[in-house]
C-alpha positions in Angstrom: 100.6 89.2 125.3 96.9 89.8 125.3 96.4 88.3 128.7 99.1 90.7 130.2 97.4 93.7 128.7 93.9 92.6 129.9 95.4 91.9 133.4 96.9 95.4 133.5 93.6 97.0 132.4 91.7 95.2 135.1 94.2 95.7 137.9 94.4 99.5 137.4 90.9 99.9 136.0 92.1 101.8 132.9 91.5 101.5 129.2 94.6 100.6 127.1 95.1 101.2 123.5 98.2 100.8 121.3 99.8 99.0 118.5 102.0 95.9 118.4 103.9 94.1 115.6 103.3 90.4 115.8 104.7 87.6 113.7 102.4 85.0 112.2 103.2 81.7 110.4 101.2 78.7 109.5 104.0 76.3 110.4 104.8 77.4 113.9 103.7 75.2 116.8 100.8 76.4 119.1 101.8 78.7 121.9 101.7 76.9 125.3 98.5 77.3 127.3 100.2 78.5 130.5 101.2 82.1 131.2 104.8 82.1 132.5 104.2 85.5 134.2 101.3 84.1 136.3 102.1 80.4 136.7 105.7 80.1 137.9 106.2 76.3 137.9 108.6 73.7 136.5 105.8 72.5 134.2 105.3 76.0 132.7 109.0 76.5 132.3 109.3 73.1 130.6 106.4 73.9 128.2 107.9 77.2 127.1 111.4 75.8 126.8 110.1 73.1 124.5 108.2 75.7 122.5 111.2 77.9 122.0 113.3 74.9 120.9 110.7 74.0 118.3 110.3 77.5 116.8 114.0 78.2 116.7 114.5 76.6 113.3 111.2 77.9 112.0 112.0 81.5 112.8 115.3 81.2 110.9 113.3 80.4 107.7 111.5 83.7 107.1 109.9 82.6 103.8 106.7 81.8 105.6 106.8 84.4 108.3 104.6 87.5 108.0 104.6 90.5 110.3 101.3 92.2 111.1 101.0 95.7 112.6 97.9 95.5 114.8 96.1 98.2 116.8 94.1 97.1 119.9 91.7 98.6 122.5 91.0 97.1 126.0 88.4 98.6 128.3 88.8 99.1 132.0 87.4 95.7 132.8 90.1 94.0 130.7 87.8 93.1 127.8 89.2 93.4 124.3 86.8 95.8 122.5 88.5 96.0 119.2 91.5 94.9 117.1 92.4 95.6 113.5 95.3 95.0 111.3 96.8 98.3 110.1 97.2 98.3 106.3 98.1 101.9 105.5 101.3 102.3 107.5 103.1 105.6 108.1 106.7 105.6 106.9 108.3 104.9 110.3 105.9 101.9 110.8 107.0 100.1 107.6 
């Protein structure tokens, strides 16, 4: 996700800020090292397909899954300038 935001900031030379809810877990496999939006190949498709198969059962077990509400800021060069985990959430964000 971060690569996509950085690419948009660079492409349009704009600063981007926002929030995103991301899931974290200590037992999930590592995310594949290829961006399927940039590299459209059979190898990239295979890596992401295998990744989704591995996490399917892990995501069903929510005991070790944590959701984080994070805010971020990317400058016009696509460099991430700041990120923080929001702790004091407004009622609609909970």
